[in-house]
N, C-alpha and C positions, 0 to 999 in steps of 0.2 A: 417470367420467374426463372431462376437459374435451374437447369436440369443437369443431372449427373448420370453416370452409367445406370442403365435400367430405367431411365426416365423418372427417377426420384427427385423430389424437390429438396435441395440442401437445407433451405431455411425452414422447412417443415419437420426437419429431423435434427434437433440439437445434438443428439448423441453422435450422429454422423459427422456433424461439423466439428465436434470436440475430437473425434478420432482423426480427422484430417489435420486439425491444428496440432495434435500430438505427433502425427507423422512428420509434419513440417518441422517442428522443433527438433525431432530426432535427427532429421536430415541435416539441420544446421549444426547440431551437436557433433555429428560424425564428420562433417566436412569443413566446419568453421565458418566459411562465407560462401554464399551461393546467390546467383541472380534469380529473379522470378522465373525466367525461362528454364533454368536448370532445376529449380524446385518443381516446376510443372512437369518436367520430364520424369523426375524421381517419383512424384506422387501419382503420375498418370492422370492429371487433372488439367482442365483448360487453363490457359494463362490468366484469363479474366477472373476465374475463381480464385487462383492463387494470389493475384493482385489484391482482391478484396479481403482475402484472409490475412495477408500481410499487413494491410492497412489497419485492420481491427487489432491484430496482435501488437503492432507498433504503438497504437493509441493506448493499449493497456500496459506497455512497457516490456512485453515479452520478447519482442525483437527490436533491433535498431539497425540503422545503416552501417554497412561494413566499412572496412578501411579502404577497399577497392570500390571505385565509383560504380553504382548500379547494383551492388550486392547488399545482402542482409546478413546479420549475425544475431546470436542470442542476446537479449536485452539484460540490463543490469538487474531488473526486477527478479528475474529467475535466479540470479546469483544471491540476492537477498533472501529469497524464499528458500533456496537450498541451504544457505547458512542457518536460517531459522529452523529448518527441519532437522539438521544435524545437531544444532544446539539443544533442541527440545528432546531429541533422542538421547543425547549425552546426559542431560539433567535427570531424565528418568532412570537411566542405568546407574548413575551416581547415587540417586536417592533411594532406590529399592531396598538395599540392605538396612539402611537407617529407618525406613518406613516400617519394615517388618519388625525391627527391634522395638520401635515405639509401640506398635500394636501389641507385641508380646509383653511389654512392660506395663501398658495401661489397660489393655483389653478393649481399647477404643478404636473407632474407625479412623484411618489416617489418610490424609489427602495431600496430593502434590498438584500445584496449579501455577499458571502463568497468567499475565494479563493479555487479553485480546480486545483491543479497543476499549469500549465501556463495559466489558464483561470479564469475568474470571473464567478461565478455561481449565477444566480438570484434565490433567495428563494421566494421573494414576490414582487409584483408590484401593487401599488394603482394608478389607472388612474386619471389624472388631468381632469380639465373641458374641455380641448381640447386635443384629442388624435392626436398626430402629427407623431408618428413613432411606429414601432413594434420591435425596438431593445430591447434586454434583456427582453424577456417574462419569466415568472416563469418557472424554469426548464431548461432554455437555458443558454448557455455560450457565452463569448466574450473574446477578448484579454485583458490582464491586463494593457497595456500601453495607452489605450484610455478610455475615460469616467471617471467620478469622482470617482465612487466606485472602479474601477480597479486601479487607481493611489493610492488611499488610501491603498488598500490591498497590492499592490506591495511595497509601501513605508515602510510597516510594516516589510518587510523581510530584512535580512542582505544585505549589499552592494554586497557581493559575489553573492547573488541570482540575483541581478539586472544585473550584468555582464553576468551570465550564461543565464538568460532569453533573453537578447539582442542577445546573440550568437545563442541560439536555435531557436528563432522566426524570427530573422532578422528585427524585428520591422516594419511590413508591414504598409503602409500608407493607410488611408481611405479618408483623405482630405489633402489639402496643409498645414493644421495646426497640423497634427499628429506628435508626437514625433518619429523621424525616425533615430536618431543618439544616440550613447551611451552618448555623452556629454550632449545633451539636456535632455535625460532621467534622468541621474544622477543629473543634476541641478534642474530639476523639482521635483524629488522625495525627494531630500534634503530639498527643500522648503516646501514640504508637511509635512515632519517630523517636521520641525521647527514651522510651523503654526498650524498643526493639521487639516488642511483643504485642500482638493484638488479641483481644478477648471477645468472644461471641457469647453473649449472655441472653439467650432466648430471643435474639433479634430476627431470626429466620423461622424457627420452630419453637413453640412453647415447650418448656421442659428440657430443651437441649442446650448445650453449651460447648464451647471449643476454645482452644488456644492455638495461635499460629505465630510463626517467626519467618523472617526473610532468608532467602538463600542467595549468596553472592558468588559471582564467578571470578575467574583469574584477574579480571580487570577491576575488581572491587565494585561491580555493578550488581544491583539486585535483579536477578534473572528469574526468580520464582519464589514460591512460598510453600511451606509445609505446615500442616496443622493436624490435630486430632480432636475428635469430638465424640460426645456421648451424652448420657443422661446427666443433667446438671449436677446432682449431688456427687457424682463420681469425678467431675472435672474441676469444679470450683468449690467455694466454701473452704473447708479445712484442707482441701487438696490443691488450692490455687497455687501456692508457692511451688509445690512439687511438680504440678503440671507445667508451669512456666519454665522451670529448670529443665524438664525433660524435652520440651519442644525446642528450647534454645540449644541444647546439646545436640539434638537431632539435626537442626539447621546448621550448626557448626560443622558437624561431621560431613554433611552433604556438601557444604561450601568448600571444605578442605579437599574433598574428592574432585571438585571442579577446578582446583588450583588456587583457591583464595587463600591469601596469607594476611592475617590481620597486621596492622601497623604495630611496631614495637611500642610498648608502654613507656611513657616518659619516666625517667628516674626520679 
């Protein structure tokens, strides 16, 4: 088994391996392209260890062959991840003022989310005047077919994705009101596309409701969703139209902050 300084086994210490991978990526970031021998010298590691680490990182897309034969450079996957991190930070900064405004106008808890695979990932949450549940805390995920933000993000995907999502997840139920069939899912998502608004009516928690709308970026792509939720009598019923208008306006303001410009209306 591979030994490192002090006789420690690299493979027995994942944290140590991650630290070495981080140091290797930092070296490539600083110098652009390096050979395995040069990397070994900079890291103070055996060449055999560096070769194995490079092979693993190349398989993951974190490093790639450099322009000069025998060298390595940072991989495109890091570029994509970096862009994603910047984009998510930008959307949070753009959304916060509108989220606070929505909370102040409705008294409800406001959510900002993006899609992460088959999950909705909460980027930010502004607490309402009454904290009623701990669903979707910042950094946590939930299924796409429940809740307002989840339905908004799922509706933004091609219909083929809806079918595949239903197959992969089997649409687990949380309450008697959860969408648990492909037919119900397709019908609801088609309506969300047509109206630009998703409604959560006790589909995750009994007694709770919410409304959500898509956020668009400067390329007219749906890059996230905003919603607010609370006790059902305060969100739906006689408040439905007002709730929809408020979440639409919030999403519009956030989208504008991200550079989105709606197409001119035909005369």
